[in-house]
N, CA, C and O atoms as CSV, one atom per row, in Angstrom:
chain,resi,resn,atom,element,x,y,z
A,1,MET,N,N,115.534,26.552,34.068
A,1,MET,CA,C,114.530,25.640,34.619
A,1,MET,C,C,114.283,25.989,36.096
A,1,MET,O,O,115.229,26.248,36.840
A,2,THR,N,N,113.034,25.995,36.505
A,2,THR,CA,C,112.693,26.359,37.883
A,2,THR,C,C,112.824,25.151,38.803
A,2,THR,O,O,112.740,24.003,38.367
A,3,GLN,N,N,113.031,25.437,40.082
A,3,GLN,CA,C,113.111,24.379,41.091
A,3,GLN,C,C,111.739,23.729,41.270
A,3,GLN,O,O,110.721,24.418,41.209
A,4,PRO,N,N,111.698,22.418,41.490
A,4,PRO,CA,C,110.406,21.793,41.771
A,4,PRO,C,C,109.831,22.311,43.086
A,4,PRO,O,O,110.570,22.695,43.993
A,5,THR,N,N,108.516,22.317,43.174
A,5,THR,CA,C,107.856,22.787,44.392
A,5,THR,C,C,107.349,21.623,45.238
A,5,THR,O,O,106.380,21.758,45.984
A,6,ASP,N,N,108.017,20.482,45.111
A,6,ASP,CA,C,107.625,19.314,45.902
A,6,ASP,C,C,107.777,19.632,47.381
A,6,ASP,O,O,108.672,20.374,47.785
A,7,GLN,N,N,106.891,19.060,48.175
A,7,GLN,CA,C,106.987,19.260,49.611
A,7,GLN,C,C,106.322,18.129,50.364
A,7,GLN,O,O,105.350,17.533,49.901
A,8,ILE,N,N,106.852,17.854,51.505
A,8,ILE,CA,C,106.235,16.951,52.471
A,8,ILE,C,C,105.560,17.854,53.490
A,8,ILE,O,O,106.185,18.772,54.022
A,9,ILE,N,N,104.297,17.599,53.761
A,9,ILE,CA,C,103.526,18.436,54.681
A,9,ILE,C,C,103.315,17.678,55.997
A,9,ILE,O,O,102.815,16.553,56.007
A,10,LEU,N,N,103.697,18.303,57.078
A,10,LEU,CA,C,103.386,17.813,58.423
A,10,LEU,C,C,102.370,18.791,58.985
A,10,LEU,O,O,102.699,19.956,59.213
A,11,SER,N,N,101.152,18.346,59.211
A,11,SER,CA,C,100.074,19.247,59.606
A,11,SER,C,C,99.508,18.866,60.964
A,11,SER,O,O,99.148,17.714,61.206
A,12,GLY,N,N,99.437,19.858,61.847
A,12,GLY,CA,C,98.793,19.648,63.140
A,12,GLY,C,C,99.612,18.855,64.135
A,12,GLY,O,O,99.046,18.168,64.985
A,13,LEU,N,N,100.942,18.931,64.053
A,13,LEU,CA,C,101.776,18.247,65.040
A,13,LEU,C,C,101.530,18.866,66.407
A,13,LEU,O,O,101.699,20.072,66.587
A,14,GLU,N,N,101.134,18.049,67.360
A,14,GLU,CA,C,100.856,18.520,68.713
A,14,GLU,C,C,102.125,18.469,69.543
A,14,GLU,O,O,102.753,17.420,69.690
A,15,LEU,N,N,102.487,19.621,70.082
A,15,LEU,CA,C,103.638,19.736,70.975
A,15,LEU,C,C,103.167,20.313,72.296
A,15,LEU,O,O,102.285,21.171,72.321
A,16,TRP,N,N,103.741,19.855,73.383
A,16,TRP,CA,C,103.446,20.406,74.700
A,16,TRP,C,C,104.682,21.156,75.153
A,16,TRP,O,O,105.676,20.556,75.562
A,17,LEU,N,N,104.605,22.500,75.073
A,17,LEU,CA,C,105.765,23.346,75.321
A,17,LEU,C,C,105.486,24.371,76.415
A,17,LEU,O,O,104.362,24.836,76.601
A,18,LYS,N,N,106.546,24.699,77.119
A,18,LYS,CA,C,106.501,25.839,78.030
A,18,LYS,C,C,106.905,27.036,77.198
A,18,LYS,O,O,108.079,27.224,76.880
A,19,VAL,N,N,105.909,27.849,76.846
A,19,VAL,CA,C,106.168,29.003,75.984
A,19,VAL,C,C,105.289,30.164,76.414
A,19,VAL,O,O,104.088,29.995,76.626
A,20,GLY,N,N,105.883,31.340,76.542
A,20,GLY,CA,C,105.130,32.535,76.901
A,20,GLY,C,C,106.039,33.623,77.419
A,20,GLY,O,O,107.163,33.363,77.848
A,21,CYS,N,N,105.547,34.833,77.376
A,21,CYS,CA,C,106.343,35.994,77.790
A,21,CYS,C,C,106.476,36.105,79.305
A,21,CYS,O,O,107.449,36.674,79.801
A,22,THR,N,N,105.509,35.568,80.042
A,22,THR,CA,C,105.535,35.705,81.505
A,22,THR,C,C,105.912,34.388,82.165
A,22,THR,O,O,105.780,33.318,81.571
A,23,ASP,N,N,106.380,34.485,83.397
A,23,ASP,CA,C,106.697,33.280,84.171
A,23,ASP,C,C,105.466,32.403,84.328
A,23,ASP,O,O,105.564,31.177,84.270
A,24,ALA,N,N,104.304,33.023,84.525
A,24,ALA,CA,C,103.064,32.264,84.703
A,24,ALA,C,C,102.726,31.453,83.451
A,24,ALA,O,O,102.289,30.306,83.547
A,25,GLU,N,N,102.932,32.059,82.272
A,25,GLU,CA,C,102.671,31.332,81.028
A,25,GLU,C,C,103.617,30.146,80.852
A,25,GLU,O,O,103.238,29.109,80.307
A,26,ARG,N,N,104.845,30.316,81.318
A,26,ARG,CA,C,105.849,29.265,81.148
A,26,ARG,C,C,105.852,28.254,82.289
A,26,ARG,O,O,106.641,27.310,82.262
A,27,ALA,N,N,104.997,28.424,83.281
A,27,ALA,CA,C,104.991,27.534,84.438
A,27,ALA,C,C,104.566,26.116,84.074
A,27,ALA,O,O,105.025,25.149,84.683
A,28,PHE,N,N,103.692,25.993,83.085
A,28,PHE,CA,C,103.187,24.682,82.687
A,28,PHE,C,C,103.237,24.564,81.169
A,28,PHE,O,O,103.079,25.548,80.446
A,29,ALA,N,N,103.458,23.354,80.708
A,29,ALA,CA,C,103.445,23.113,79.264
A,29,ALA,C,C,102.041,23.351,78.726
A,29,ALA,O,O,101.053,22.997,79.370
A,30,GLN,N,N,101.958,23.945,77.556
A,30,GLN,CA,C,100.676,24.170,76.898
A,30,GLN,C,C,100.722,23.584,75.496
A,30,GLN,O,O,101.786,23.411,74.903
A,31,ARG,N,N,99.542,23.286,74.989
A,31,ARG,CA,C,99.433,22.662,73.669
A,31,ARG,C,C,99.737,23.691,72.581
A,31,ARG,O,O,99.108,24.746,72.499
A,32,ILE,N,N,100.710,23.353,71.760
A,32,ILE,CA,C,101.085,24.149,70.598
A,32,ILE,C,C,100.859,23.266,69.375
A,32,ILE,O,O,101.137,22.067,69.407
A,33,GLU,N,N,100.360,23.855,68.314
A,33,GLU,CA,C,100.184,23.107,67.071
A,33,GLU,C,C,101.183,23.629,66.049
A,33,GLU,O,O,101.358,24.838,65.893
A,34,MET,N,N,101.835,22.700,65.355
A,34,MET,CA,C,102.842,23.085,64.373
A,34,MET,C,C,102.546,22.421,63.039
A,34,MET,O,O,102.214,21.238,62.972
A,35,ASP,N,N,102.673,23.207,61.981
A,35,ASP,CA,C,102.648,22.702,60.614
A,35,ASP,C,C,104.024,22.971,60.024
A,35,ASP,O,O,104.631,24.007,60.299
A,36,ALA,N,N,104.513,22.048,59.219
A,36,ALA,CA,C,105.789,22.256,58.540
A,36,ALA,C,C,105.685,21.728,57.120
A,36,ALA,O,O,105.136,20.653,56.881
A,37,ALA,N,N,106.217,22.495,56.186
A,37,ALA,CA,C,106.329,22.063,54.794
A,37,ALA,C,C,107.812,21.918,54.491
A,37,ALA,O,O,108.566,22.890,54.529
A,38,LEU,N,N,108.218,20.694,54.190
A,38,LEU,CA,C,109.612,20.382,53.901
A,38,LEU,C,C,109.763,20.364,52.385
A,38,LEU,O,O,109.216,19.492,51.710
A,39,HIS,N,N,110.504,21.323,51.858
A,39,HIS,CA,C,110.642,21.492,50.412
A,39,HIS,C,C,111.890,20.743,49.929
A,39,HIS,O,O,113.014,21.074,50.307
A,40,LEU,N,N,111.673,19.744,49.101
A,40,LEU,CA,C,112.762,18.957,48.533
A,40,LEU,C,C,112.242,18.214,47.312
A,40,LEU,O,O,111.038,17.987,47.199
A,41,PRO,N,N,113.124,17.832,46.397
A,41,PRO,CA,C,112.670,17.065,45.239
A,41,PRO,C,C,112.188,15.675,45.679
A,41,PRO,O,O,112.868,14.984,46.438
A,42,LEU,N,N,111.031,15.286,45.200
A,42,LEU,CA,C,110.462,13.981,45.560
A,42,LEU,C,C,110.367,13.034,44.376
A,42,LEU,O,O,109.805,11.945,44.497
A,43,ASN,N,N,110.915,13.440,43.225
A,43,ASN,CA,C,110.778,12.607,42.029
A,43,ASN,C,C,111.472,11.256,42.182
A,43,ASN,O,O,110.920,10.245,41.748
A,44,GLU,N,N,112.664,11.201,42.785
A,44,GLU,CA,C,113.347,9.918,42.957
A,44,GLU,C,C,112.554,8.999,43.883
A,44,GLU,O,O,112.430,7.806,43.609
A,45,ALA,N,N,112.022,9.536,44.966
A,45,ALA,CA,C,111.216,8.721,45.883
A,45,ALA,C,C,109.993,8.167,45.163
A,45,ALA,O,O,109.621,7.010,45.360
A,46,GLY,N,N,109.370,8.992,44.328
A,46,GLY,CA,C,108.204,8.530,43.573
A,46,GLY,C,C,108.544,7.454,42.565
A,46,GLY,O,O,107.781,6.506,42.378
A,47,ARG,N,N,109.689,7.598,41.914
A,47,ARG,CA,C,110.093,6.601,40.907
A,47,ARG,C,C,110.564,5.304,41.533
A,47,ARG,O,O,110.270,4.223,41.023
A,48,THR,N,N,111.306,5.404,42.654
A,48,THR,CA,C,111.930,4.205,43.231
A,48,THR,C,C,111.123,3.580,44.356
A,48,THR,O,O,111.388,2.441,44.740
A,49,ASP,N,N,110.141,4.302,44.894
A,49,ASP,CA,C,109.348,3.820,46.028
A,49,ASP,C,C,110.246,3.494,47.228
A,49,ASP,O,O,110.010,2.533,47.960
A,50,SER,N,N,111.286,4.327,47.405
A,50,SER,CA,C,112.279,4.089,48.449
A,50,SER,C,C,112.211,5.166,49.525
A,50,SER,O,O,112.260,6.359,49.225
A,51,LEU,N,N,112.100,4.742,50.762
A,51,LEU,CA,C,112.093,5.669,51.888
A,51,LEU,C,C,113.421,6.426,51.995
A,51,LEU,O,O,113.461,7.549,52.498
A,52,ASP,N,N,114.505,5.807,51.521
A,52,ASP,CA,C,115.817,6.457,51.567
A,52,ASP,C,C,115.884,7.701,50.685
A,52,ASP,O,O,116.780,8.527,50.857
A,53,ALA,N,N,114.953,7.848,49.746
A,53,ALA,CA,C,114.961,8.977,48.814
A,53,ALA,C,C,114.044,10.119,49.265
A,53,ALA,O,O,113.799,11.062,48.513
A,54,THR,N,N,113.546,10.025,50.487
A,54,THR,CA,C,112.621,11.044,50.983
A,54,THR,C,C,112.880,11.269,52.470
A,54,THR,O,O,113.896,10.814,52.996
A,55,VAL,N,N,111.991,11.951,53.137
A,55,VAL,CA,C,112.081,12.184,54.581
A,55,VAL,C,C,111.033,11.315,55.265
A,55,VAL,O,O,109.855,11.351,54.908
A,56,ASP,N,N,111.463,10.547,56.237
A,56,ASP,CA,C,110.544,9.741,57.048
A,56,ASP,C,C,109.799,10.706,57.976
A,56,ASP,O,O,110.381,11.232,58.925
A,57,TYR,N,N,108.514,10.937,57.700
A,57,TYR,CA,C,107.794,11.951,58.471
A,57,TYR,C,C,107.628,11.561,59.926
A,57,TYR,O,O,107.531,12.440,60.783
A,58,ALA,N,N,107.592,10.277,60.234
A,58,ALA,CA,C,107.516,9.863,61.638
A,58,ALA,C,C,108.798,10.254,62.366
A,58,ALA,O,O,108.752,10.717,63.506
A,59,ALA,N,N,109.931,10.070,61.712
A,59,ALA,CA,C,111.216,10.446,62.314
A,59,ALA,C,C,111.308,11.964,62.466
A,59,ALA,O,O,111.812,12.452,63.478
A,60,ALA,N,N,110.829,12.713,61.478
A,60,ALA,CA,C,110.855,14.175,61.552
A,60,ALA,C,C,109.996,14.668,62.717
A,60,ALA,O,O,110.406,15.568,63.450
A,61,CYS,N,N,108.826,14.093,62.890
A,61,CYS,CA,C,107.952,14.484,64.009
A,61,CYS,C,C,108.590,14.136,65.347
A,61,CYS,O,O,108.526,14.928,66.287
A,62,SER,N,N,109.198,12.973,65.442
A,62,SER,CA,C,109.883,12.578,66.679
A,62,SER,C,C,111.038,13.518,66.991
A,62,SER,O,O,111.243,13.897,68.144
A,63,LEU,N,N,111.789,13.893,65.967
A,63,LEU,CA,C,112.895,14.833,66.152
A,63,LEU,C,C,112.386,16.141,66.747
A,63,LEU,O,O,112.961,16.655,67.707
A,64,LEU,N,N,111.317,16.674,66.183
A,64,LEU,CA,C,110.761,17.931,66.683
A,64,LEU,C,C,110.267,17.783,68.118
A,64,LEU,O,O,110.609,18.599,68.975
A,65,LYS,N,N,109.474,16.763,68.389
A,65,LYS,CA,C,108.911,16.572,69.736
A,65,LYS,C,C,110.015,16.354,70.769
A,65,LYS,O,O,110.035,17.008,71.812
A,66,ASN,N,N,110.929,15.436,70.473
A,66,ASN,CA,C,111.960,15.069,71.452
A,66,ASN,C,C,112.947,16.193,71.725
A,66,ASN,O,O,113.516,16.261,72.815
A,67,THR,N,N,113.158,17.072,70.757
A,67,THR,CA,C,114.106,18.168,70.936
A,67,THR,C,C,113.447,19.410,71.528
A,67,THR,O,O,114.033,20.065,72.390
A,68,LEU,N,N,112.246,19.742,71.080
A,68,LEU,CA,C,111.614,20.989,71.503
A,68,LEU,C,C,110.878,20.880,72.832
A,68,LEU,O,O,110.901,21.827,73.619
A,69,GLU,N,N,110.231,19.758,73.102
A,69,GLU,CA,C,109.391,19.674,74.310
A,69,GLU,C,C,110.153,19.856,75.621
A,69,GLU,O,O,109.577,20.407,76.559
A,70,PRO,N,N,111.402,19.433,75.745
A,70,PRO,CA,C,112.112,19.677,77.020
A,70,PRO,C,C,112.541,21.134,77.225
A,70,PRO,O,O,112.926,21.507,78.332
A,71,ARG,N,N,112.482,21.944,76.196
A,71,ARG,CA,C,112.964,23.324,76.266
A,71,ARG,C,C,111.871,24.286,76.720
A,71,ARG,O,O,110.686,23.951,76.724
A,72,THR,N,N,112.294,25.485,77.102
A,72,THR,CA,C,111.389,26.562,77.493
A,72,THR,C,C,111.637,27.743,76.563
A,72,THR,O,O,112.782,28.068,76.249
A,73,PHE,N,N,110.550,28.384,76.124
A,73,PHE,CA,C,110.637,29.492,75.166
A,73,PHE,C,C,109.811,30.671,75.653
A,73,PHE,O,O,108.791,30.489,76.317
A,74,LYS,N,N,110.246,31.863,75.327
A,74,LYS,CA,C,109.441,33.052,75.566
A,74,LYS,C,C,108.545,33.344,74.366
A,74,LYS,O,O,107.411,33.794,74.533
A,75,LEU,N,N,109.050,33.089,73.153
A,75,LEU,CA,C,108.338,33.474,71.941
A,75,LEU,C,C,108.087,32.291,71.007
A,75,LEU,O,O,108.913,31.386,70.881
A,76,ALA,N,N,106.931,32.325,70.360
A,76,ALA,CA,C,106.634,31.332,69.329
A,76,ALA,C,C,107.625,31.457,68.177
A,76,ALA,O,O,107.917,30.471,67.500
A,77,GLU,N,N,108.144,32.662,67.949
A,77,GLU,CA,C,109.153,32.866,66.911
A,77,GLU,C,C,110.387,32.007,67.159
A,77,GLU,O,O,110.973,31.466,66.221
A,78,ALA,N,N,110.777,31.884,68.420
A,78,ALA,CA,C,111.937,31.056,68.774
A,78,ALA,C,C,111.635,29.578,68.542
A,78,ALA,O,O,112.505,28.826,68.102
A,79,VAL,N,N,110.409,29.165,68.834
A,79,VAL,CA,C,110.000,27.785,68.566
A,79,VAL,C,C,110.130,27.487,67.072
A,79,VAL,O,O,110.688,26.461,66.683
A,80,ALA,N,N,109.613,28.387,66.244
A,80,ALA,CA,C,109.645,28.194,64.795
A,80,ALA,C,C,111.079,28.161,64.268
A,80,ALA,O,O,111.419,27.312,63.445
A,81,GLU,N,N,111.917,29.082,64.739
A,81,GLU,CA,C,113.313,29.117,64.280
A,81,GLU,C,C,114.045,27.825,64.636
A,81,GLU,O,O,114.777,27.272,63.815
A,82,GLN,N,N,113.845,27.354,65.855
A,82,GLN,CA,C,114.539,26.133,66.267
A,82,GLN,C,C,114.015,24.926,65.502
A,82,GLN,O,O,114.789,24.031,65.159
A,83,ALA,N,N,112.710,24.885,65.227
A,83,ALA,CA,C,112.146,23.796,64.426
A,83,ALA,C,C,112.727,23.818,63.017
A,83,ALA,O,O,113.104,22.776,62.481
A,84,ALA,N,N,112.800,25.004,62.418
A,84,ALA,CA,C,113.365,25.115,61.071
A,84,ALA,C,C,114.825,24.672,61.061
A,84,ALA,O,O,115.246,23.943,60.163
A,85,ASP,N,N,115.593,25.107,62.050
A,85,ASP,CA,C,117.005,24.708,62.138
A,85,ASP,C,C,117.150,23.195,62.257
A,85,ASP,O,O,118.011,22.595,61.614
A,86,LEU,N,N,116.306,22.583,63.083
A,86,LEU,CA,C,116.360,21.130,63.257
A,86,LEU,C,C,116.101,20.406,61.938
A,86,LEU,O,O,116.848,19.506,61.554
A,87,LEU,N,N,115.037,20.809,61.251
A,87,LEU,CA,C,114.660,20.124,60.015
A,87,LEU,C,C,115.681,20.356,58.913
A,87,LEU,O,O,116.025,19.427,58.182
A,88,LEU,N,N,116.167,21.580,58.785
A,88,LEU,CA,C,117.189,21.869,57.765
A,88,LEU,C,C,118.479,21.114,58.052
A,88,LEU,O,O,119.137,20.639,57.127
A,89,GLY,N,N,118.845,21.000,59.325
A,89,GLY,CA,C,120.078,20.309,59.700
A,89,GLY,C,C,120.013,18.800,59.547
A,89,GLY,O,O,121.027,18.150,59.295
A,90,ALA,N,N,118.830,18.250,59.698
A,90,ALA,CA,C,118.696,16.787,59.686
A,90,ALA,C,C,118.461,16.202,58.296
A,90,ALA,O,O,118.778,15.038,58.048
A,91,TYR,N,N,117.908,17.004,57.393
A,91,TYR,CA,C,117.492,16.487,56.092
A,91,TYR,C,C,118.016,17.405,54.985
A,91,TYR,O,O,118.257,18.588,55.224
A,92,GLY,N,N,118.189,16.876,53.805
A,92,GLY,CA,C,118.688,17.657,52.679
A,92,GLY,C,C,117.593,18.478,52.032
A,92,GLY,O,O,117.236,18.233,50.880
A,93,LEU,N,N,117.057,19.446,52.751
A,93,LEU,CA,C,115.931,20.231,52.260
A,93,LEU,C,C,116.415,21.446,51.473
A,93,LEU,O,O,117.470,22.009,51.768
A,94,ASN,N,N,115.639,21.840,50.478
A,94,ASN,CA,C,115.884,23.108,49.793
A,94,ASN,C,C,115.479,24.264,50.695
A,94,ASN,O,O,116.163,25.287,50.746
A,95,SER,N,N,114.368,24.103,51.406
A,95,SER,CA,C,113.877,25.090,52.354
A,95,SER,C,C,112.810,24.428,53.215
A,95,SER,O,O,112.409,23.290,52.975
A,96,VAL,N,N,112.364,25.167,54.220
A,96,VAL,CA,C,111.308,24.668,55.107
A,96,VAL,C,C,110.422,25.845,55.497
A,96,VAL,O,O,110.905,26.958,55.703
A,97,THR,N,N,109.123,25.586,55.594
A,97,THR,CA,C,108.164,26.560,56.096
A,97,THR,C,C,107.576,25.998,57.380
A,97,THR,O,O,107.123,24.854,57.410
A,98,VAL,N,N,107.582,26.797,58.436
A,98,VAL,CA,C,107.075,26.353,59.740
A,98,VAL,C,C,106.017,27.336,60.210
A,98,VAL,O,O,106.230,28.548,60.206
A,99,LEU,N,N,104.866,26.796,60.618
A,99,LEU,CA,C,103.780,27.575,61.212
A,99,LEU,C,C,103.577,27.076,62.635
A,99,LEU,O,O,103.370,25.883,62.858
A,100,VAL,N,N,103.636,27.993,63.599
A,100,VAL,CA,C,103.412,27.673,65.013
A,100,VAL,C,C,102.146,28.387,65.440
A,100,VAL,O,O,102.012,29.599,65.272
A,101,LYS,N,N,101.198,27.604,66.007
A,101,LYS,CA,C,99.912,28.163,66.443
A,101,LYS,C,C,99.734,27.909,67.941
A,101,LYS,O,O,100.014,26.824,68.450
A,102,LYS,N,N,99.257,28.954,68.625
A,102,LYS,CA,C,99.059,28.887,70.072
A,102,LYS,C,C,97.729,29.533,70.413
A,102,LYS,O,O,97.393,30.591,69.880
A,103,ARG,N,N,96.978,28.910,71.291
A,103,ARG,CA,C,95.772,29.542,71.813
A,103,ARG,C,C,96.238,30.607,72.795
A,103,ARG,O,O,96.795,30.294,73.847
A,104,ALA,N,N,96.010,31.852,72.448
A,104,ALA,CA,C,96.630,32.937,73.210
A,104,ALA,C,C,95.658,33.752,74.043
A,104,ALA,O,O,95.984,34.158,75.158
A,105,LEU,N,N,94.464,33.996,73.510
A,105,LEU,CA,C,93.517,34.880,74.184
A,105,LEU,C,C,92.113,34.311,74.099
A,105,LEU,O,O,91.767,33.666,73.109
A,106,PRO,N,N,91.299,34.538,75.119
A,106,PRO,CA,C,89.899,34.132,75.025
A,106,PRO,C,C,89.240,34.813,73.820
A,106,PRO,O,O,89.432,36.007,73.587
A,107,GLY,N,N,88.476,34.049,73.074
A,107,GLY,CA,C,87.787,34.579,71.910
A,107,GLY,C,C,88.626,34.576,70.640
A,107,GLY,O,O,88.131,34.938,69.573
A,108,LEU,N,N,89.872,34.176,70.740
A,108,LEU,CA,C,90.768,34.101,69.583
A,108,LEU,C,C,91.092,32.633,69.352
A,108,LEU,O,O,91.623,31.972,70.244
A,109,ALA,N,N,90.782,32.115,68.171
A,109,ALA,CA,C,91.039,30.693,67.893
A,109,ALA,C,C,92.503,30.352,68.129
A,109,ALA,O,O,92.812,29.366,68.798
A,110,TRP,N,N,93.391,31.150,67.593
A,110,TRP,CA,C,94.814,30.975,67.820
A,110,TRP,C,C,95.577,32.178,67.304
A,110,TRP,O,O,95.096,32.927,66.454
A,111,ALA,N,N,96.762,32.343,67.830
A,111,ALA,CA,C,97.722,33.317,67.305
A,111,ALA,C,C,98.896,32.495,66.796
A,111,ALA,O,O,99.225,31.458,67.371
A,112,GLY,N,N,99.519,32.945,65.738
A,112,GLY,CA,C,100.603,32.161,65.192
A,112,GLY,C,C,101.597,32.973,64.416
A,112,GLY,O,O,101.383,34.146,64.109
A,113,ILE,N,N,102.679,32.322,64.110
A,113,ILE,CA,C,103.708,32.913,63.255
A,113,ILE,C,C,104.118,31.861,62.238
A,113,ILE,O,O,104.072,30.659,62.501
A,114,GLN,N,N,104.517,32.338,61.082
A,114,GLN,CA,C,104.996,31.440,60.029
A,114,GLN,C,C,106.295,31.997,59.487
A,114,GLN,O,O,106.413,33.192,59.217
A,115,ILE,N,N,107.279,31.103,59.330
A,115,ILE,CA,C,108.554,31.487,58.748
A,115,ILE,C,C,108.912,30.534,57.625
A,115,ILE,O,O,108.455,29.392,57.596
A,116,GLN,N,N,109.724,31.006,56.709
A,116,GLN,CA,C,110.306,30.141,55.680
A,116,GLN,C,C,111.803,30.401,55.702
A,116,GLN,O,O,112.251,31.548,55.701
A,117,ARG,N,N,112.559,29.326,55.722
A,117,ARG,CA,C,114.017,29.433,55.750
A,117,ARG,C,C,114.603,28.577,54.644
A,117,ARG,O,O,114.139,27.467,54.382
A,118,PRO,N,N,115.656,29.127,53.984
A,118,PRO,CA,C,116.319,28.341,52.927
A,118,PRO,C,C,117.166,27.227,53.508
A,118,PRO,O,O,117.791,26.473,52.761
């Protein structure tokens, strides 16, 4: 039997992070957008209508904002890895997919990276 593909989607989480390769880029916080897919079985939550059987997405967003925003990063890859570690450590997830998007260059809507971690 295959694993269920249930997921909680957090889309467009706005984070203000100091992130960039140069000192000038890291001098001020910039708007970063994050999407996360939290992979876990949701059948019990659906049957019982109980928040205890799922992930409180407001708490997950607060965890990400409160932990990541005070930090400084050189790479979006580091932002994604730390976000994945936070979510995997806090919740009983099968895996997590994290997409980090940053406005990087004039004429480019955004540059981003996506990771999936078990």
